NULODREN-827256 format. One line per field, with one value per residue (C-alpha): residue number from 0; y, x, z. Coordinates in Angstrom, 1 decimal. Last residue first. Example, Ala and Ser with C-alpha at 12.3 -4.5 7.8 and 13.67 -1.06 7.14 Angstrom:
BEGIN
nuba (1|0)
c2 (-1.1|-4.5)
c1 (13.7|12.3)
c3 (7.1|7.8)
***
This chain:
BEGIN
nuba (399|398|397|396|395|394|393|392|391|390|389|388|387|386|385|384|383|382|381|380|379|378|377|376|375|374|373|372|371|370|369|368|367|366|365|364|363|362|361|360|359|358|357|356|355|354|353|352|351|350|349|348|347|346|345|344|343|342|341|340|339|338|337|336|335|334|333|332|331|330|329|328|327|326|325|324|323|322|321|320|319|318|317|316|315|314|313|312|311|310|309|308|307|306|305|304|303|302|301|300|299|298|297|296|295|294|293|292|291|290|289|288|287|286|285|284|283|282|281|280|279|278|277|276|275|274|273|272|271|270|269|268|267|266|265|264|263|262|261|260|259|258|257|256|255|254|253|252|251|250|249|248|247|246|245|244|243|242|241|240|239|238|237|236|235|234|233|232|231|230|229|228|227|226|225|224|223|222|221|220|219|218|217|216|215|214|213|212|211|210|209|208|207|206|205|204|203|202|201|200|199|198|197|196|195|194|193|192|191|190|189|188|187|186|185|184|183|182|181|180|179|178|177|176|175|174|173|172|171|170|169|168|167|166|165|164|163|162|161|160|159|158|157|156|155|154|153|152|151|150|149|148|147|146|145|144|143|142|141|140|139|138|137|136|135|134|133|132|131|130|129|128|127|126|125|124|123|122|121|120|119|118|117|116|115|114|113|112|111|110|109|108|107|106|105|104|103|102|101|100|99|98|97|96|95|94|93|92|91|90|89|88|87|86|85|84|83|82|81|80|79|78|77|76|75|74|73|72|71|70|69|68|67|66|65|64|63|62|61|60|59|58|57|56|55|54|53|52|51|50|49|48|47|46|45|44|43|42|41|40|39|38|37|36|35|34|33|32|31|30|29|28|27|26|25|24|23|22|21|20|19|18|17|16|15|14|13|12|11|10|9|8|7|6|5|4|3|2|1|0)
c2 (-40.7|-37.5|-36.7|-37.2|-34.7|-32.2|-32.3|-32.0|-28.8|-27.0|-25.3|-22.1|-20.4|-17.2|-17.6|-15.5|-17.7|-19.4|-19.0|-20.6|-20.7|-23.5|-23.9|-24.5|-22.3|-20.7|-22.4|-20.6|-22.0|-20.8|-22.5|-20.8|-21.1|-23.7|-23.0|-24.9|-26.0|-29.6|-33.1|-33.4|-36.9|-39.1|-41.8|-42.8|-42.0|-38.0|-37.8|-38.4|-36.8|-37.2|-39.0|-39.0|-41.3|-41.7|-39.1|-36.8|-35.9|-34.5|-34.5|-31.3|-32.1|-28.9|-28.7|-27.6|-27.4|-28.5|-26.8|-28.6|-27.9|-29.3|-30.0|-31.1|-33.2|-33.8|-31.0|-28.8|-27.5|-25.9|-24.9|-24.3|-23.2|-26.3|-26.7|-29.7|-32.8|-35.1|-33.7|-32.5|-31.6|-28.7|-28.1|-24.8|-22.9|-20.0|-16.2|-16.6|-14.0|-11.1|-9.0|-6.7|-8.1|-5.2|-6.5|-10.1|-12.6|-14.2|-16.3|-19.7|-20.7|-23.2|-25.6|-27.4|-28.0|-29.3|-32.4|-31.8|-32.0|-29.6|-29.8|-29.1|-25.9|-25.6|-22.9|-24.1|-23.9|-22.0|-22.6|-19.7|-20.2|-20.5|-20.4|-23.2|-25.3|-25.4|-22.2|-23.0|-19.9|-20.3|-19.1|-20.2|-20.4|-19.2|-18.6|-20.6|-19.6|-17.0|-15.2|-11.7|-10.4|-6.9|-4.4|-1.2|-1.7|1.0|0.9|2.6|2.8|5.0|2.4|4.7|3.5|-0.2|2.0|4.4|7.9|11.3|11.4|9.2|11.7|14.4|13.0|11.8|8.6|7.0|5.7|1.9|2.1|0.2|-3.1|-2.7|-4.5|-6.9|-7.9|-11.1|-11.9|-14.9|-15.7|-14.1|-10.5|-10.4|-12.8|-11.2|-11.2|-8.9|-7.2|-6.3|-9.6|-12.4|-11.9|-14.3|-13.8|-16.0|-16.3|-12.5|-12.2|-8.9|-5.6|-3.4|-0.3|3.0|5.5|7.5|10.3|10.2|12.0|8.7|5.3|3.6|0.5|0.0|-1.9|-0.7|-1.1|-1.9|-2.4|-5.0|-6.3|-9.7|-10.6|-14.2|-14.7|-11.6|-11.0|-11.6|-8.0|-8.2|-6.1|-6.6|-6.3|-4.6|-5.6|-4.3|-6.7|-5.7|-7.4|-6.6|-8.4|-9.5|-10.6|-11.4|-10.4|-12.5|-11.0|-11.5|-7.6|-7.1|-6.5|-8.2|-12.1|-15.6|-15.9|-17.0|-14.0|-12.8|-15.9|-16.3|-12.7|-14.5|-15.4|-15.5|-15.2|-14.6|-13.8|-12.2|-8.6|-7.0|-9.1|-7.7|-3.9|-5.0|-6.5|-8.4|-10.7|-14.7|-16.1|-19.4|-21.1|-25.0|-25.8|-29.0|-31.7|-33.0|-31.0|-27.8|-24.2|-22.7|-23.8|-21.1|-18.6|-19.5|-21.1|-17.2|-16.2|-15.7|-18.6|-18.1|-15.3|-11.9|-10.5|-6.3|-3.2|-0.1|-1.2|2.6|1.0|-2.0|-0.2|2.2|-1.3|-2.4|0.6|4.0|6.6|10.0|12.8|16.1|16.0|12.7|11.9|10.3|6.1|4.8|3.6|-0.3|-2.1|-6.0|-9.0|-11.8|-15.4|-18.4|-21.5|-21.6|-22.8|-25.5|-27.0|-26.5|-28.2|-30.9|-32.8|-32.3|-34.7|-37.0|-36.7|-39.4|-40.4|-38.0|-39.9|-38.7|-36.6|-33.7|-35.8|-36.6|-33.4|-32.6|-35.5|-34.5|-36.1|-36.1|-37.2|-34.2|-32.0|-34.9|-34.2|-30.1|-31.2|-33.2|-29.9|-27.2|-29.6|-29.4|-26.3|-25.7|-28.0|-26.2|-23.2|-24.8|-26.2|-22.7|-21.3|-22.8|-22.1|-18.4|-19.0|-21.5|-18.7|-15.8|-18.0|-18.4|-14.3|-14.0)
c1 (12.9|13.3|16.1|15.1|12.4|14.7|17.0|14.4|12.7|16.2|17.8|17.4|19.0|18.8|20.6|20.4|18.8|16.7|15.3|13.7|13.6|12.6|14.3|13.0|14.3|10.7|8.9|10.4|8.9|8.2|8.8|8.4|10.9|12.6|14.5|16.9|17.0|16.1|18.0|16.1|14.7|17.5|19.2|20.9|24.3|23.2|20.8|16.9|15.1|11.1|8.1|4.4|1.4|-0.9|-3.2|0.3|2.9|6.1|8.3|10.7|11.8|13.8|17.3|17.2|14.9|12.3|10.7|8.3|9.0|5.9|5.5|2.4|2.3|-0.5|0.6|3.0|2.0|4.5|4.1|6.5|6.4|4.0|4.1|2.2|2.6|-0.6|-2.2|-5.8|-6.9|-9.0|-9.7|-11.4|-11.5|-13.6|-13.0|-11.6|-8.2|-7.4|-10.8|-13.1|-11.6|-9.7|-6.3|-7.5|-5.5|-7.6|-6.4|-8.5|-7.5|-6.5|-6.3|-3.8|-5.1|-3.1|-4.2|-4.8|-3.7|-1.2|2.1|4.4|1.8|-0.8|-1.0|-2.9|-1.2|-2.2|-1.5|-3.1|-4.2|-3.6|-6.6|-6.3|-3.0|0.2|1.1|1.1|1.7|2.7|1.5|2.8|0.9|-2.5|-5.2|-8.3|-11.7|-13.7|-10.2|-10.0|-9.0|-7.5|-7.3|-4.9|-1.7|1.1|4.2|6.5|10.3|13.7|13.9|13.4|9.7|10.2|12.9|10.6|10.6|11.6|14.3|13.0|9.4|12.2|13.6|10.8|10.0|10.0|6.6|6.2|2.6|3.0|3.5|0.1|-0.1|-2.5|-2.8|-4.5|-5.6|-5.6|-2.3|-1.0|-2.3|-0.9|0.0|1.3|-0.2|1.1|0.3|1.7|1.3|1.1|4.4|2.9|4.3|4.1|5.2|5.2|5.9|3.3|2.8|2.3|3.8|1.3|0.5|3.0|1.3|-1.0|-4.0|-6.0|-4.0|-2.7|-1.4|2.8|5.2|8.6|10.7|14.4|17.5|18.9|21.8|22.7|26.4|27.3|23.4|23.1|19.8|19.1|18.1|16.4|13.8|14.0|10.5|9.6|7.5|7.0|6.6|8.1|10.8|11.9|10.2|11.8|10.2|12.3|11.4|13.6|13.6|14.9|14.4|13.5|9.7|9.1|10.8|10.4|8.3|5.3|5.0|4.6|5.7|8.6|9.5|9.6|8.7|10.0|8.7|9.6|14.0|13.7|15.2|17.8|20.8|19.7|20.6|24.4|24.2|25.8|22.7|23.6|24.2|23.6|23.1|23.2|21.4|21.7|19.6|19.8|21.8|19.8|21.3|21.2|24.3|25.8|25.2|26.5|30.0|30.5|29.5|32.3|31.8|27.6|28.1|27.4|24.5|24.8|22.9|22.0|19.7|18.3|17.7|16.0|13.4|13.0|12.5|9.4|7.6|7.4|4.6|4.7|6.2|4.0|3.6|2.7|-0.8|-3.1|-3.4|-6.6|-8.8|-9.4|-11.4|-12.6|-12.6|-14.1|-12.3|-13.3|-11.3|-13.0|-16.2|-15.0|-14.5|-17.6|-18.8|-17.0|-15.1|-11.8|-9.6|-6.8|-3.0|-0.9|2.1|2.6|6.0|7.2|10.2|8.4|7.1|10.9|12.0|9.9|11.1|14.7|17.0|20.9|22.0|21.0|24.0|26.3|25.3|26.8|29.6|28.2|26.1|29.4|30.9|28.1|27.7|31.6|31.2|27.9|30.1|32.8|31.1|29.1|32.7|34.1|30.5|31.4|34.8|33.6|30.7|33.4|36.0|33.0|32.5|36.3)
c3 (-1.6|-0.1|-1.5|-5.6|-4.7|-2.7|-6.1|-8.0|-6.1|-7.1|-4.2|-2.5|0.4|2.3|6.0|9.1|10.7|8.3|4.7|1.8|-2.0|-4.1|-7.4|-11.1|-12.6|-13.8|-11.1|-8.7|-5.6|-2.5|1.3|4.1|7.6|9.6|12.2|11.7|8.0|7.4|8.1|11.4|9.5|11.9|9.8|12.7|10.7|10.1|7.2|5.5|3.9|4.1|2.7|3.5|2.5|-0.5|-0.3|-0.6|1.4|0.7|4.6|5.2|8.9|11.3|12.7|16.4|18.9|15.9|13.0|10.4|6.5|4.6|0.9|-0.5|-3.9|-6.5|-8.4|-7.0|-3.4|-1.1|3.4|5.6|9.0|10.5|14.1|13.9|11.0|11.3|8.4|7.5|3.9|2.0|-1.2|-2.9|-0.4|0.4|-0.1|-3.9|-3.8|-5.8|-5.2|-7.1|-11.4|-13.3|-12.5|-13.8|-12.4|-9.6|-7.1|-6.0|-2.2|-1.2|2.3|4.8|8.6|11.1|13.1|16.6|20.3|19.7|21.0|18.4|17.8|15.1|12.5|9.5|6.0|3.2|-0.7|-2.8|-5.9|-10.0|-11.7|-12.8|-10.8|-11.2|-10.1|-6.6|-4.3|-0.5|2.9|6.2|9.9|8.7|12.1|11.6|13.0|10.4|8.9|8.1|4.6|4.1|1.5|0.5|2.8|2.8|1.5|3.3|1.7|3.5|6.3|9.5|10.2|11.5|13.6|14.5|13.0|13.6|10.9|8.3|8.5|7.8|5.2|2.7|2.9|-0.9|-1.2|-2.8|-4.7|-7.8|-5.4|-4.1|-0.6|0.4|4.7|5.3|8.9|12.1|11.6|14.3|13.3|10.2|7.2|4.1|0.1|-2.3|-5.1|-8.6|-10.4|-7.0|-4.4|-1.2|2.3|5.5|8.7|8.5|12.0|12.1|13.8|10.0|11.4|11.7|8.7|6.7|5.5|9.2|9.3|9.4|9.7|6.4|7.8|6.8|5.8|5.8|2.6|2.8|0.3|-1.7|-3.6|-4.4|-5.8|-7.7|-8.3|-10.8|-11.7|-7.9|-6.9|-2.9|-2.1|1.6|3.8|6.7|9.7|13.5|15.6|18.4|18.9|15.2|12.2|8.7|5.2|2.1|-1.6|-4.1|-7.7|-10.9|-12.8|-16.3|-15.9|-13.1|-13.7|-13.4|-16.9|-14.7|-13.2|-9.4|-8.0|-10.0|-9.0|-5.6|-2.4|1.2|4.3|8.2|9.5|12.6|13.4|16.1|14.7|11.1|12.1|12.0|8.3|6.1|5.7|4.8|1.2|-0.2|-3.7|-3.8|-0.5|0.9|0.9|3.6|6.2|5.8|6.2|9.9|10.7|8.0|10.2|13.4|11.2|9.7|6.2|3.1|1.8|1.7|0.1|1.2|1.0|-0.3|1.1|-1.0|-3.9|-5.3|-8.6|-6.8|-5.3|-8.7|-10.2|-7.9|-8.5|-7.2|-5.9|-6.8|-4.6|-4.6|-0.7|0.9|-0.2|2.6|2.5|1.7|4.5|4.9|3.7|4.7|3.1|5.0|4.0|5.1|7.2|10.0|7.4|6.0|9.5|10.6|6.9|8.1|4.5|5.3|2.8|4.5|3.9|4.5|7.5|9.6|10.1|13.6|13.4|15.3|17.8|18.2|18.3|21.6|22.9|22.3|19.6|19.0|15.7|14.0|14.9|13.5|9.9|10.3|8.8|5.8|5.2|5.3|2.5|0.3|0.7|-0.2|-3.1|-4.2|-3.9|-6.3|-8.8|-9.5|-9.1|-12.1|-13.7|-13.5|-15.0|-17.5|-18.5|-18.3|-20.4|-23.5|-22.8|-23.9)
***
């Protein structure tokens, strides 16, 4: 029976990959019309250049800031990730059950191998942001016994929340919401964190997210998730109406730059937090890419080294997703429709092409963050209402 079950799952997996490949092929025509702004995004960004200017490096330094500790919310004790997953009350749809409009946000080339969409009316009022996984949190790819994806969202007011997705069964992803807050004096819930969550990384038991339009990072302790009391949930605004909240415990502020995207790199010693600068498509200066050392000692005073370990400049602008692995850097860039995906190093850049005119506009639209799950070899991202993944090897083959 077990063998037959595995055979059925294998056939379903093959059918899904064929379906997603067919969807990507059908979307190829959408990448053949290029506007002036898209043409700029499609331009080869060339090789990475090291940042050597002392003033430029100083812009990337972090200043650690203490924030008030949250007020205890009655007798209830904080809960961890496992308790939140056990209380998952929503499900994502498989790609085949998603609308054509939703699937249009998927990459054309390379095509996703796994994809799901959010089956919930309220998400139409919210915008997707960064993704991180239990592959970032621990090198075995799990948090305890769970495989988890964290998906960041924000509404029109900038209020932020995170979907805690149980990814243990790849054919049935379930989730529930946790609202991110910042402690406020005398308030057991705190104020909502106002941020688009363009960057988010889960490392050990901590979650780092972008805030203040990329000028700051907020740090959250995932062992301090709190159940929202019924009276607060009934009267709270939408961003605070979820059943769980998570208050920040620390923050970092940048000296002179704005972070556009974050990811984790486990190929360095020690592990490092990778960041890309937020520079608009019509910006007249290069985009900086850099990394901070991470401290995995829970007894340490701080999680992050405050100075950049290394920094580079790229001609790529409007970078929405950044990934570094060994000596390679991967950049997801936004455009009017589908975006572009580039791999860069000190020797040059390469990008995936698609369509009859071999355009570079092949990545998801709009492009979002990238997260590498080292244990499984997959890169996760989301775009529009789609959450998707594909192997890093597949990306490398497509980039040539």
